[in-house]
N, CA, C, O and the ligand as a Tripos MOL2 file, in Angstrom:
@<TRIPOS>MOLECULE
protein
  301   299    76     0     0
PROTEIN
NO_CHARGES

@<TRIPOS>ATOM
      1 N         -22.1670   28.5180  -21.7210 N.3       1 MET1
      2 CA        -20.7300   27.9990  -21.5800 C.3       1 MET1
      3 C         -20.7850   26.6620  -21.1450 C.2       1 MET1
      4 O         -21.1420   26.3640  -20.0050 O.2       1 MET1
      5 N         -20.4100   25.7500  -22.0930 N.am      2 VAL2
      6 CA        -20.3690   24.1970  -21.7010 C.3       2 VAL2
      7 C         -18.9630   23.8260  -21.5600 C.2       2 VAL2
      8 O         -18.1730   24.1080  -22.4610 O.2       2 VAL2
      9 N         -18.5800   23.2080  -20.4900 N.am      3 ALA3
     10 CA        -17.3030   22.6670  -20.2490 C.3       3 ALA3
     11 C         -17.1380   21.3030  -20.8230 C.2       3 ALA3
     12 O         -17.9860   20.4310  -20.6320 O.2       3 ALA3
     13 N         -16.0260   21.1000  -21.5450 N.am      4 LYS4
     14 CA        -15.8620   19.7650  -22.1310 C.3       4 LYS4
     15 C         -14.5560   19.0280  -21.5820 C.2       4 LYS4
     16 O         -13.4830   19.6290  -21.5370 O.2       4 LYS4
     17 N         -14.6770   17.8440  -21.2120 N.am      5 VAL5
     18 CA        -13.4760   17.2420  -20.6680 C.3       5 VAL5
     19 C         -12.6490   16.6030  -21.8850 C.2       5 VAL5
     20 O         -13.1960   15.9680  -22.7870 O.2       5 VAL5
     21 N         -11.3510   16.8260  -21.8140 N.am      6 LEU6
     22 CA        -10.4310   16.3640  -22.7810 C.3       6 LEU6
     23 C          -9.4690   15.4040  -22.1910 C.2       6 LEU6
     24 O          -9.3400   15.2310  -20.9790 O.2       6 LEU6
     25 N          -8.7640   14.7540  -23.1670 N.am      7 GLU7
     26 CA         -7.7560   13.6850  -22.7780 C.3       7 GLU7
     27 C          -6.3130   14.1740  -23.1800 C.2       7 GLU7
     28 O          -6.1510   14.9180  -24.1470 O.2       7 GLU7
     29 N          -5.3260   13.7500  -22.4370 N.am      8 SER8
     30 CA         -4.0040   14.0370  -22.9550 C.3       8 SER8
     31 C          -3.2060   12.7210  -22.6560 C.2       8 SER8
     32 O          -3.4520   11.9770  -21.7070 O.2       8 SER8
     33 N          -2.2010   12.5260  -23.6000 N.am      9 ASP9
     34 CA         -1.3490   11.4010  -23.3970 C.3       9 ASP9
     35 C          -0.3270   11.5880  -22.2650 C.2       9 ASP9
     36 O           0.3550   10.6670  -21.8140 O.2       9 ASP9
     37 N          -0.2810   12.8680  -21.8440 N.am     10 ILE10
     38 CA          0.7640   13.2530  -20.8560 C.3      10 ILE10
     39 C           0.0970   12.8980  -19.3880 C.2      10 ILE10
     40 O          -0.9630   13.3850  -18.9950 O.2      10 ILE10
     41 N           0.8340   12.0490  -18.7190 N.am     11 GLY11
     42 CA          0.3160   11.7250  -17.4380 C.3      11 GLY11
     43 C           0.3090   12.9350  -16.4860 C.2      11 GLY11
     44 O           1.2260   13.7540  -16.5460 O.2      11 GLY11
     45 N          -0.6610   13.0640  -15.6440 N.am     12 LEU12
     46 CA         -0.8020   14.1000  -14.7670 C.3      12 LEU12
     47 C          -0.1360   13.7850  -13.5270 C.2      12 LEU12
     48 O          -0.1760   12.6310  -13.1010 O.2      12 LEU12
     49 N           0.5050   14.7480  -12.8720 N.am     13 LYS13
     50 CA          1.0560   14.5310  -11.4450 C.3      13 LYS13
     51 C          -0.0620   14.9240  -10.5020 C.2      13 LYS13
     52 O          -0.9540   15.6930  -10.8600 O.2      13 LYS13
     53 N          -0.0100   14.4210   -9.3680 N.am     14 PRO14
     54 CA         -0.9790   14.6450   -8.2860 C.3      14 PRO14
     55 C          -1.1700   16.1470   -8.0670 C.2      14 PRO14
     56 O          -0.2570   16.9530   -8.2530 O.2      14 PRO14
     57 N          -2.4180   16.4920   -7.6580 N.am     15 CYS15
     58 CA         -2.4680   17.8470   -7.2460 C.3      15 CYS15
     59 C          -1.5420   18.4000   -6.3250 C.2      15 CYS15
     60 O          -1.3060   17.7590   -5.3010 O.2      15 CYS15
     61 N          -0.9340   19.5720   -6.5380 N.am     16 PRO16
     62 CA          0.1420   20.2780   -5.6570 C.3      16 PRO16
     63 C          -0.6540   20.7230   -4.3720 C.2      16 PRO16
     64 O           0.0480   20.9990   -3.3990 O.2      16 PRO16
     65 N          -1.8470   20.8170   -4.2490 N.am     17 PHE17
     66 CA         -2.4490   21.2970   -3.0420 C.3      17 PHE17
     67 C          -2.9910   20.2700   -2.2390 C.2      17 PHE17
     68 O          -2.8490   20.3370   -1.0180 O.2      17 PHE17
     69 N          -3.6910   19.1780   -2.8470 N.am     18 CYS18
     70 CA         -4.2280   18.1600   -1.8990 C.3      18 CYS18
     71 C          -3.6070   16.8490   -2.0040 C.2      18 CYS18
     72 O          -3.8540   15.9380   -1.2130 O.2      18 CYS18
     73 N          -2.7380   16.7460   -3.0560 N.am     19 GLY19
     74 CA         -2.0200   15.3720   -3.3810 C.3      19 GLY19
     75 C          -3.0780   14.4270   -4.1120 C.2      19 GLY19
     76 O          -2.7630   13.2490   -4.2770 O.2      19 GLY19
     77 N          -4.1300   14.8150   -4.4890 N.am     20 GLY20
     78 CA         -5.0690   13.8580   -5.0970 C.3      20 GLY20
     79 C          -4.8380   13.5570   -6.4930 C.2      20 GLY20
     80 O          -4.2040   14.3450   -7.1940 O.2      20 GLY20
     81 N          -5.2900   12.5080   -6.9330 N.am     21 PHE21
     82 CA         -5.1890   12.0590   -8.2470 C.3      21 PHE21
     83 C          -6.5120   12.2510   -9.0550 C.2      21 PHE21
     84 O          -6.5130   12.0690  -10.2730 O.2      21 PHE21
     85 N          -7.5640   12.5950   -8.4210 N.am     22 GLU22
     86 CA         -8.7520   12.7850   -9.0880 C.3      22 GLU22
     87 C          -8.7350   14.0540   -9.9770 C.2      22 GLU22
     88 O          -9.1550   15.1040   -9.4900 O.2      22 GLU22
     89 N          -8.3010   14.0250  -11.1810 N.am     23 LEU23
     90 CA         -7.9880   15.1540  -11.9240 C.3      23 LEU23
     91 C          -8.6580   15.0250  -13.3110 C.2      23 LEU23
     92 O          -8.8080   13.9310  -13.8550 O.2      23 LEU23
     93 N          -9.0550   16.1980  -13.8590 N.am     24 HIS24
     94 CA         -9.5510   16.0670  -15.3660 C.3      24 HIS24
     95 C          -9.2020   17.3040  -16.0740 C.2      24 HIS24
     96 O          -8.9800   18.3550  -15.4740 O.2      24 HIS24
     97 N          -9.1530   17.1780  -17.3610 N.am     25 ILE25
     98 CA         -8.6160   18.2510  -18.1570 C.3      25 ILE25
     99 C          -9.9490   18.8490  -18.8360 C.2      25 ILE25
    100 O         -10.8200   18.0900  -19.2590 O.2      25 ILE25
    101 N         -10.0560   20.1750  -18.9140 N.am     26 GLU26
    102 CA        -11.3800   20.7510  -19.2650 C.3      26 GLU26
    103 C         -11.2540   21.9280  -20.1440 C.2      26 GLU26
    104 O         -10.3250   22.7170  -19.9720 O.2      26 GLU26
    105 N         -12.0860   22.0880  -21.0280 N.am     27 THR27
    106 CA        -12.0750   23.3510  -21.9260 C.3      27 THR27
    107 C         -13.4530   23.9830  -21.9230 C.2      27 THR27
    108 O         -14.4820   23.3290  -21.7590 O.2      27 THR27
    109 N         -13.4140   25.2200  -22.1050 N.am     28 ASP28
    110 CA        -14.7330   25.9780  -22.4140 C.3      28 ASP28
    111 C         -15.0500   26.0790  -23.8540 C.2      28 ASP28
    112 O         -14.1310   26.5060  -24.5530 O.2      28 ASP28
    113 N         -16.0860   25.7970  -24.4050 N.am     29 SER29
    114 CA        -16.4420   25.8490  -25.8480 C.3      29 SER29
    115 C         -16.7560   27.2260  -26.2260 C.2      29 SER29
    116 O         -17.8720   27.5040  -26.6650 O.2      29 SER29
    117 N         -15.8380   28.1050  -26.0820 N.am     30 GLU30
    118 CA        -15.9600   29.5940  -26.7500 C.3      30 GLU30
    119 C         -14.8420   29.7910  -27.6390 C.2      30 GLU30
    120 O         -13.8850   29.0170  -27.6770 O.2      30 GLU30
    121 N         -14.9530   30.8040  -28.3420 N.am     31 PRO31
    122 CA        -13.9670   31.2190  -29.4230 C.3      31 PRO31
    123 C         -12.5700   31.4710  -28.7870 C.2      31 PRO31
    124 O         -11.5560   31.1660  -29.4150 O.2      31 PRO31
    125 N         -12.5150   31.9640  -27.6790 N.am     32 THR32
    126 CA        -11.3410   32.1720  -26.8930 C.3      32 THR32
    127 C         -11.1070   30.9550  -25.9340 C.2      32 THR32
    128 O         -10.6170   31.1870  -24.8290 O.2      32 THR32
    129 N         -11.3770   29.8740  -26.2320 N.am     33 SER33
    130 CA        -11.4200   28.7190  -25.2230 C.3      33 SER33
    131 C         -10.0680   28.4520  -24.7450 C.2      33 SER33
    132 O          -9.1330   28.4610  -25.5460 O.2      33 SER33
    133 N          -9.8870   28.2130  -23.5060 N.am     34 THR34
    134 CA         -8.6810   27.7710  -22.8850 C.3      34 THR34
    135 C          -8.9130   26.4050  -22.2100 C.2      34 THR34
    136 O         -10.0170   25.9600  -21.8970 O.2      34 THR34
    137 N          -7.6930   25.7840  -22.0210 N.am     35 VAL35
    138 CA         -7.9400   24.4500  -21.3440 C.3      35 VAL35
    139 C          -7.1380   24.4750  -20.0210 C.2      35 VAL35
    140 O          -6.1110   25.1370  -19.8700 O.2      35 VAL35
    141 N          -7.6560   23.7550  -19.1580 N.am     36 GLN36
    142 CA         -6.9200   23.8010  -17.7540 C.3      36 GLN36
    143 C          -7.1830   22.3580  -17.1490 C.2      36 GLN36
    144 O          -8.0980   21.6470  -17.5640 O.2      36 GLN36
    145 N          -6.3080   21.9740  -16.1290 N.am     37 VAL37
    146 CA         -6.3470   20.9140  -15.3740 C.3      37 VAL37
    147 C          -7.1660   21.2550  -14.1490 C.2      37 VAL37
    148 O          -6.8490   22.2490  -13.4960 O.2      37 VAL37
    149 N          -8.2370   20.4780  -13.7720 N.am     38 GLU38
    150 CA         -8.9160   20.7190  -12.4530 C.3      38 GLU38
    151 C          -8.9410   19.6370  -11.5720 C.2      38 GLU38
    152 O          -9.0860   18.4890  -11.9920 O.2      38 GLU38
    153 N          -8.7950   19.9310  -10.2390 N.am     39 CYS39
    154 CA         -8.7690   18.9000   -9.2780 C.3      39 CYS39
    155 C         -10.1510   18.5040   -8.9320 C.2      39 CYS39
    156 O         -10.9630   19.4080   -8.7320 O.2      39 CYS39
    157 N         -10.5320   17.2460   -8.8330 N.am     40 ASP40
    158 CA        -12.0280   16.9800   -8.4660 C.3      40 ASP40
    159 C         -12.2190   16.5890   -6.9370 C.2      40 ASP40
    160 O         -13.3000   16.2020   -6.4940 O.2      40 ASP40
    161 N         -11.0780   16.7250   -6.1780 N.am     41 THR41
    162 CA        -11.2530   16.5540   -4.7280 C.3      41 THR41
    163 C         -12.1410   17.5130   -4.1640 C.2      41 THR41
    164 O         -11.9570   18.7170   -4.3440 O.2      41 THR41
    165 N         -13.1750   17.0300   -3.4360 N.am     42 PRO42
    166 CA        -14.1720   17.9280   -2.8230 C.3      42 PRO42
    167 C         -13.3870   18.7960   -1.8340 C.2      42 PRO42
    168 O         -12.5470   18.3240   -1.0670 O.2      42 PRO42
    169 N         -13.7120   20.0880   -1.8980 N.am     43 GLY43
    170 CA        -13.0400   21.0690   -0.9280 C.3      43 GLY43
    171 C         -11.6720   21.5020   -1.5080 C.2      43 GLY43
    172 O         -11.0670   22.4200   -0.9540 O.2      43 GLY43
    173 N         -11.2270   20.9730   -2.4460 N.am     44 CYS44
    174 CA         -9.9250   21.4320   -3.1260 C.3      44 CYS44
    175 C         -10.3530   22.1760   -4.3700 C.2      44 CYS44
    176 O         -10.4340   23.4040   -4.4190 O.2      44 CYS44
    177 N         -10.6250   21.3510   -5.3820 N.am     45 GLU45
    178 CA        -11.0760   21.9570   -6.7890 C.3      45 GLU45
    179 C         -10.0790   23.0580   -7.2460 C.2      45 GLU45
    180 O         -10.4560   24.1310   -7.7160 O.2      45 GLU45
    181 N          -8.8560   22.7310   -7.0840 N.am     46 ALA46
    182 CA         -7.8770   23.6340   -7.6710 C.3      46 ALA46
    183 C          -7.8850   23.5320   -9.1600 C.2      46 ALA46
    184 O          -8.1840   22.4860   -9.7360 O.2      46 ALA46
    185 N          -7.5510   24.6420   -9.7810 N.am     47 SER47
    186 CA         -7.5160   24.5310  -11.2660 C.3      47 SER47
    187 C          -6.0230   25.1110  -11.6170 C.2      47 SER47
    188 O          -5.4730   26.0050  -10.9730 O.2      47 SER47
    189 N          -5.4950   24.4720  -12.7010 N.am     48 GLY48
    190 CA         -4.1010   24.8030  -13.1790 C.3      48 GLY48
    191 C          -3.9750   26.0580  -14.1790 C.2      48 GLY48
    192 O          -4.9820   26.7030  -14.4710 O.2      48 GLY48
    193 N          -2.8970   26.3350  -14.6170 N.am     49 PRO49
    194 CA         -2.6580   27.3470  -15.5320 C.3      49 PRO49
    195 C          -3.4620   27.1340  -16.9960 C.2      49 PRO49
    196 O          -3.5660   25.9720  -17.3890 O.2      49 PRO49
    197 N          -3.9650   28.0850  -17.7200 N.am     50 HIS50
    198 CA         -4.4680   27.9730  -18.8430 C.3      50 HIS50
    199 C          -3.5640   27.6050  -19.9760 C.2      50 HIS50
    200 O          -2.4980   28.2120  -20.0780 O.2      50 HIS50
    201 N          -3.8820   26.6620  -20.8500 N.am     51 GLY51
    202 CA         -3.1180   26.2440  -21.9270 C.3      51 GLY51
    203 C          -3.9150   26.3050  -23.2570 C.2      51 GLY51
    204 O          -5.1350   26.4630  -23.2210 O.2      51 GLY51
    205 N          -3.2640   26.1870  -24.3940 N.am     52 LYS52
    206 CA         -4.0360   26.2000  -25.6950 C.3      52 LYS52
    207 C          -4.7130   24.9460  -26.0340 C.2      52 LYS52
    208 O          -5.7510   24.9280  -26.6950 O.2      52 LYS52
    209 N          -4.0750   23.7940  -25.5400 N.am     53 ASP53
    210 CA         -4.7720   22.5160  -25.7970 C.3      53 ASP53
    211 C          -4.5090   21.6300  -24.4780 C.2      53 ASP53
    212 O          -3.9810   22.1200  -23.4800 O.2      53 ASP53
    213 N          -4.8570   20.4860  -24.5420 N.am     54 ALA54
    214 CA         -4.8330   19.5330  -23.5370 C.3      54 ALA54
    215 C          -3.3750   19.1030  -23.0680 C.2      54 ALA54
    216 O          -3.1720   18.8040  -21.8910 O.2      54 ALA54
    217 N          -2.4360   19.0820  -23.9570 N.am     55 ASP55
    218 CA         -1.0860   18.6970  -23.7390 C.3      55 ASP55
    219 C          -0.3820   19.7430  -23.0450 C.2      55 ASP55
    220 O           0.3810   19.5540  -22.0980 O.2      55 ASP55
    221 N          -0.7110   20.9990  -23.6260 N.am     56 GLU56
    222 CA         -0.0050   22.2140  -22.8930 C.3      56 GLU56
    223 C          -0.5130   22.2610  -21.4920 C.2      56 GLU56
    224 O           0.3150   22.3280  -20.5840 O.2      56 GLU56
    225 N          -1.8900   22.2310  -21.1970 N.am     57 ALA57
    226 CA         -2.3140   22.3520  -19.9460 C.3      57 ALA57
    227 C          -1.8330   21.3840  -19.0850 C.2      57 ALA57
    228 O          -1.5870   21.6810  -17.9170 O.2      57 ALA57
    229 N          -1.6430   20.1000  -19.5690 N.am     58 ALA58
    230 CA         -0.9760   19.0560  -18.7700 C.3      58 ALA58
    231 C           0.4130   19.3360  -18.2630 C.2      58 ALA58
    232 O           0.7920   19.1030  -17.1160 O.2      58 ALA58
    233 N           1.2120   19.9140  -19.3330 N.am     59 ARG59
    234 CA          2.6290   20.3280  -19.0490 C.3      59 ARG59
    235 C           2.7060   21.3470  -17.9620 C.2      59 ARG59
    236 O           3.5920   21.2550  -17.1120 O.2      59 ARG59
    237 N           1.7660   22.3860  -17.9370 N.am     60 LEU60
    238 CA          1.7080   23.4050  -17.1860 C.3      60 LEU60
    239 C           1.5460   22.9620  -15.8250 C.2      60 LEU60
    240 O           2.2870   23.3160  -14.9090 O.2      60 LEU60
    241 N           0.4070   22.0550  -15.6880 N.am     61 TRP61
    242 CA          0.0770   21.4940  -14.4460 C.3      61 TRP61
    243 C           1.2380   20.7370  -13.8810 C.2      61 TRP61
    244 O           1.4990   20.8970  -12.6890 O.2      61 TRP61
    245 N           1.9210   19.9750  -14.5730 N.am     62 ASN62
    246 CA          2.9480   19.1080  -14.0160 C.3      62 ASN62
    247 C           4.0790   20.0200  -13.5090 C.2      62 ASN62
    248 O           4.7480   19.6740  -12.5350 O.2      62 ASN62
    249 N           4.2880   21.0990  -14.1090 N.am     63 ARG63
    250 CA          5.3770   22.0580  -13.8520 C.3      63 ARG63
    251 C           5.0950   22.5660  -12.3870 C.2      63 ARG63
    252 O           6.0580   22.8810  -11.6880 O.2      63 ARG63
    253 N           3.9480   22.6480  -11.9460 N.am     64 ARG64
    254 CA          3.4720   23.1390  -10.6860 C.3      64 ARG64
    255 C           3.5290   22.0730   -9.5930 C.2      64 ARG64
    256 O           3.4430   22.3660   -8.4000 O.2      64 ARG64
    257 N           3.6810   20.8040  -10.0510 N.am     65 ALA65
    258 CA          3.6300   19.7620   -9.1070 C.3      65 ALA65
    259 C           5.0090   18.9380   -9.1010 C.2      65 ALA65
    260 O           5.0930   17.7850   -9.5240 O.2      65 ALA65
    261 N           6.0070   19.6260   -8.6040 N.am     66 PRO66
    262 CA          7.3220   18.8430   -8.4550 C.3      66 PRO66
    263 C           7.2340   17.4900   -7.7870 C.2      66 PRO66
    264 O           6.3750   17.2660   -6.9340 O.2      66 PRO66
    265 N           8.0700   16.6380   -8.1510 N.am     67 ALA67
    266 CA          8.0570   15.1920   -7.5980 C.3      67 ALA67
    267 C           8.1990   15.1580   -6.0330 C.2      67 ALA67
    268 O           7.6410   14.3120   -5.3340 O.2      67 ALA67
    269 N           8.9470   16.0970   -5.5870 N.am     68 ASP68
    270 CA          9.2400   16.0540   -4.0350 C.3      68 ASP68
    271 C           8.0490   16.6580   -3.3850 C.2      68 ASP68
    272 O           8.0460   16.7120   -2.1550 O.2      68 ASP68
    273 N           7.0610   17.1090   -4.0400 N.am     69 ARG69
    274 CA          5.8740   17.5650   -3.2650 C.3      69 ARG69
    275 C           4.7900   16.4480   -3.2660 C.2      69 ARG69
    276 O           3.7800   16.6090   -2.5820 O.2      69 ARG69
    277 N           4.9600   15.3360   -3.9990 N.am     70 ILE70
    278 CA          3.8910   14.3380   -4.0680 C.3      70 ILE70
    279 C           3.6560   13.7880   -2.6320 C.2      70 ILE70
    280 O           4.6260   13.4910   -1.9330 O.2      70 ILE70
    281 N           2.5250   13.6670   -2.2330 N.am     71 GLY71
    282 CA          1.9890   13.1270   -1.0390 C.3      71 GLY71
    283 C           2.2180   14.1260    0.1850 C.2      71 GLY71
    284 O           1.8430   13.8110    1.3150 O.2      71 GLY71
    285 N           2.8170   15.2870   -0.0700 N.am     72 LYS72
    286 CA          2.9200   16.2480    1.0180 C.3      72 LYS72
    287 C           1.9770   17.3330    0.9510 C.2      72 LYS72
    288 O           1.6970   17.8020   -0.1520 O.2      72 LYS72
    289 N           1.4340   17.8060    2.0470 N.am     73 ARG73
    290 CA          0.5500   19.1030    1.9130 C.3      73 ARG73
    291 C           1.4130   20.2810    1.9690 C.2      73 ARG73
    292 O           2.3900   20.3260    2.7160 O.2      73 ARG73
    293 N           1.0700   21.2380    1.1880 N.am     74 PRO74
    294 CA          1.8070   22.5250    1.1850 C.3      74 PRO74
    295 C           1.5590   23.1070    2.7430 C.2      74 PRO74
    296 O           0.5320   22.8700    3.3780 O.2      74 PRO74
    297 N           2.6600   23.8960    3.2340 N.am     75 LEU75
    298 CA          2.4510   24.4590    4.5150 C.3      75 LEU75
    299 C           1.4330   25.6230    4.4310 C.2      75 LEU75
    300 O           1.1180   26.2430    5.4460 O.2      75 LEU75
    301 ZN         -6.6060   19.1660   -5.1970 Zn       76 ZN76
@<TRIPOS>BOND
     1     1     2 1
     2     2     3 1
     3     3     4 2
     4     3     5 am
     5     5     6 1
     6     6     7 1
     7     7     8 2
     8     7     9 am
     9     9    10 1
    10    10    11 1
    11    11    12 2
    12    11    13 am
    13    13    14 1
    14    14    15 1
    15    15    16 2
    16    15    17 am
    17    17    18 1
    18    18    19 1
    19    19    20 2
    20    19    21 am
    21    21    22 1
    22    22    23 1
    23    23    24 2
    24    23    25 am
    25    25    26 1
    26    26    27 1
    27    27    28 2
    28    27    29 am
    29    29    30 1
    30    30    31 1
    31    31    32 2
    32    31    33 am
    33    33    34 1
    34    34    35 1
    35    35    36 2
    36    35    37 am
    37    37    38 1
    38    38    39 1
    39    39    40 2
    40    39    41 am
    41    41    42 1
    42    42    43 1
    43    43    44 2
    44    43    45 am
    45    45    46 1
    46    46    47 1
    47    47    48 2
    48    47    49 am
    49    49    50 1
    50    50    51 1
    51    51    52 2
    52    51    53 am
    53    53    54 1
    54    54    55 1
    55    55    56 2
    56    55    57 am
    57    57    58 1
    58    58    59 1
    59    59    60 2
    60    59    61 am
    61    61    62 1
    62    62    63 1
    63    63    64 2
    64    63    65 am
    65    65    66 1
    66    66    67 1
    67    67    68 2
    68    67    69 am
    69    69    70 1
    70    70    71 1
    71    71    72 2
    72    71    73 am
    73    73    74 1
    74    74    75 1
    75    75    76 2
    76    75    77 am
    77    77    78 1
    78    78    79 1
    79    79    80 2
    80    79    81 am
    81    81    82 1
    82    82    83 1
    83    83    84 2
    84    83    85 am
    85    85    86 1
    86    86    87 1
    87    87    88 2
    88    87    89 am
    89    89    90 1
    90    90    91 1
    91    91    92 2
    92    91    93 am
    93    93    94 1
    94    94    95 1
    95    95    96 2
    96    95    97 am
    97    97    98 1
    98    98    99 1
    99    99   100 2
   100    99   101 am
   101   101   102 1
   102   102   103 1
   103   103   104 2
   104   103   105 am
   105   105   106 1
   106   106   107 1
   107   107   108 2
   108   107   109 am
   109   109   110 1
   110   110   111 1
   111   111   112 2
   112   111   113 am
   113   113   114 1
   114   114   115 1
   115   115   116 2
   116   115   117 am
   117   117   118 1
   118   118   119 1
   119   119   120 2
   120   119   121 am
   121   121   122 1
   122   122   123 1
   123   123   124 2
   124   123   125 am
   125   125   126 1
   126   126   127 1
   127   127   128 2
   128   127   129 am
   129   129   130 1
   130   130   131 1
   131   131   132 2
   132   131   133 am
   133   133   134 1
   134   134   135 1
   135   135   136 2
   136   135   137 am
   137   137   138 1
   138   138   139 1
   139   139   140 2
   140   139   141 am
   141   141   142 1
   142   142   143 1
   143   143   144 2
   144   143   145 am
   145   145   146 1
   146   146   147 1
   147   147   148 2
   148   147   149 am
   149   149   150 1
   150   150   151 1
   151   151   152 2
   152   151   153 am
   153   153   154 1
   154   154   155 1
   155   155   156 2
   156   155   157 am
   157   157   158 1
   158   158   159 1
   159   159   160 2
   160   159   161 am
   161   161   162 1
   162   162   163 1
   163   163   164 2
   164   163   165 am
   165   165   166 1
   166   166   167 1
   167   167   168 2
   168   167   169 am
   169   169   170 1
   170   170   171 1
   171   171   172 2
   172   171   173 am
   173   173   174 1
   174   174   175 1
   175   175   176 2
   176   175   177 am
   177   177   178 1
   178   178   179 1
   179   179   180 2
   180   179   181 am
   181   181   182 1
   182   182   183 1
   183   183   184 2
   184   183   185 am
   185   185   186 1
   186   186   187 1
   187   187   188 2
   188   187   189 am
   189   189   190 1
   190   190   191 1
   191   191   192 2
   192   191   193 am
   193   193   194 1
   194   194   195 1
   195   195   196 2
   196   195   197 am
   197   197   198 1
   198   198   199 1
   199   199   200 2
   200   199   201 am
   201   201   202 1
   202   202   203 1
   203   203   204 2
   204   203   205 am
   205   205   206 1
   206   206   207 1
   207   207   208 2
   208   207   209 am
   209   209   210 1
   210   210   211 1
   211   211   212 2
   212   211   213 am
   213   213   214 1
   214   214   215 1
   215   215   216 2
   216   215   217 am
   217   217   218 1
   218   218   219 1
   219   219   220 2
   220   219   221 am
   221   221   222 1
   222   222   223 1
   223   223   224 2
   224   223   225 am
   225   225   226 1
   226   226   227 1
   227   227   228 2
   228   227   229 am
   229   229   230 1
   230   230   231 1
   231   231   232 2
   232   231   233 am
   233   233   234 1
   234   234   235 1
   235   235   236 2
   236   235   237 am
   237   237   238 1
   238   238   239 1
   239   239   240 2
   240   239   241 am
   241   241   242 1
   242   242   243 1
   243   243   244 2
   244   243   245 am
   245   245   246 1
   246   246   247 1
   247   247   248 2
   248   247   249 am
   249   249   250 1
   250   250   251 1
   251   251   252 2
   252   251   253 am
   253   253   254 1
   254   254   255 1
   255   255   256 2
   256   255   257 am
   257   257   258 1
   258   258   259 1
   259   259   260 2
   260   259   261 am
   261   261   262 1
   262   262   263 1
   263   263   264 2
   264   263   265 am
   265   265   266 1
   266   266   267 1
   267   267   268 2
   268   267   269 am
   269   269   270 1
   270   270   271 1
   271   271   272 2
   272   271   273 am
   273   273   274 1
   274   274   275 1
   275   275   276 2
   276   275   277 am
   277   277   278 1
   278   278   279 1
   279   279   280 2
   280   279   281 am
   281   281   282 1
   282   282   283 1
   283   283   284 2
   284   283   285 am
   285   285   286 1
   286   286   287 1
   287   287   288 2
   288   287   289 am
   289   289   290 1
   290   290   291 1
   291   291   292 2
   292   291   293 am
   293   293   294 1
   294   294   295 1
   295   295   296 2
   296   295   297 am
   297   297   298 1
   298   298   299 1
   299   299   300 2
@<TRIPOS>SUBSTRUCTURE
     1 MET1         2 RESIDUE 1 A MET
     2 VAL2         6 RESIDUE 1 A VAL
     3 ALA3        10 RESIDUE 1 A ALA
     4 LYS4        14 RESIDUE 1 A LYS
     5 VAL5        18 RESIDUE 1 A VAL
     6 LEU6        22 RESIDUE 1 A LEU
     7 GLU7        26 RESIDUE 1 A GLU
     8 SER8        30 RESIDUE 1 A SER
     9 ASP9        34 RESIDUE 1 A ASP
    10 ILE10       38 RESIDUE 1 A ILE
    11 GLY11       42 RESIDUE 1 A GLY
    12 LEU12       46 RESIDUE 1 A LEU
    13 LYS13       50 RESIDUE 1 A LYS
    14 PRO14       54 RESIDUE 1 A PRO
    15 CYS15       58 RESIDUE 1 A CYS
    16 PRO16       62 RESIDUE 1 A PRO
    17 PHE17       66 RESIDUE 1 A PHE
    18 CYS18       70 RESIDUE 1 A CYS
    19 GLY19       74 RESIDUE 1 A GLY
    20 GLY20       78 RESIDUE 1 A GLY
    21 PHE21       82 RESIDUE 1 A PHE
    22 GLU22       86 RESIDUE 1 A GLU
    23 LEU23       90 RESIDUE 1 A LEU
    24 HIS24       94 RESIDUE 1 A HIS
    25 ILE25       98 RESIDUE 1 A ILE
    26 GLU26      102 RESIDUE 1 A GLU
    27 THR27      106 RESIDUE 1 A THR
    28 ASP28      110 RESIDUE 1 A ASP
    29 SER29      114 RESIDUE 1 A SER
    30 GLU30      118 RESIDUE 1 A GLU
    31 PRO31      122 RESIDUE 1 A PRO
    32 THR32      126 RESIDUE 1 A THR
    33 SER33      130 RESIDUE 1 A SER
    34 THR34      134 RESIDUE 1 A THR
    35 VAL35      138 RESIDUE 1 A VAL
    36 GLN36      142 RESIDUE 1 A GLN
    37 VAL37      146 RESIDUE 1 A VAL
    38 GLU38      150 RESIDUE 1 A GLU
    39 CYS39      154 RESIDUE 1 A CYS
    40 ASP40      158 RESIDUE 1 A ASP
    41 THR41      162 RESIDUE 1 A THR
    42 PRO42      166 RESIDUE 1 A PRO
    43 GLY43      170 RESIDUE 1 A GLY
    44 CYS44      174 RESIDUE 1 A CYS
    45 GLU45      178 RESIDUE 1 A GLU
    46 ALA46      182 RESIDUE 1 A ALA
    47 SER47      186 RESIDUE 1 A SER
    48 GLY48      190 RESIDUE 1 A GLY
    49 PRO49      194 RESIDUE 1 A PRO
    50 HIS50      198 RESIDUE 1 A HIS
    51 GLY51      202 RESIDUE 1 A GLY
    52 LYS52      206 RESIDUE 1 A LYS
    53 ASP53      210 RESIDUE 1 A ASP
    54 ALA54      214 RESIDUE 1 A ALA
    55 ASP55      218 RESIDUE 1 A ASP
    56 GLU56      222 RESIDUE 1 A GLU
    57 ALA57      226 RESIDUE 1 A ALA
    58 ALA58      230 RESIDUE 1 A ALA
    59 ARG59      234 RESIDUE 1 A ARG
    60 LEU60      238 RESIDUE 1 A LEU
    61 TRP61      242 RESIDUE 1 A TRP
    62 ASN62      246 RESIDUE 1 A ASN
    63 ARG63      250 RESIDUE 1 A ARG
    64 ARG64      254 RESIDUE 1 A ARG
    65 ALA65      258 RESIDUE 1 A ALA
    66 PRO66      262 RESIDUE 1 A PRO
    67 ALA67      266 RESIDUE 1 A ALA
    68 ASP68      270 RESIDUE 1 A ASP
    69 ARG69      274 RESIDUE 1 A ARG
    70 ILE70      278 RESIDUE 1 A ILE
    71 GLY71      282 RESIDUE 1 A GLY
    72 LYS72      286 RESIDUE 1 A LYS
    73 ARG73      290 RESIDUE 1 A ARG
    74 PRO74      294 RESIDUE 1 A PRO
    75 LEU75      298 RESIDUE 1 A LEU
    76 ZN76       301 GROUP 0 **** ****
């Protein structure tokens, strides 16, 4: 199982968990491959909902990161 990093034209909002901007979009090269956004912050490494392509994964990720949460840690 080899993970592949993808690109999307959709800008990613910061991680809803750590507020970090170190994010990448990744897919597994399998027949049932799914795409998800992952946080690269050490100790966080949150991953977003699975989408069918990079754009969908980015949209799903952004839905979980409302603007009013930017820069705030979840309680
Ligand atoms: Zn994070």
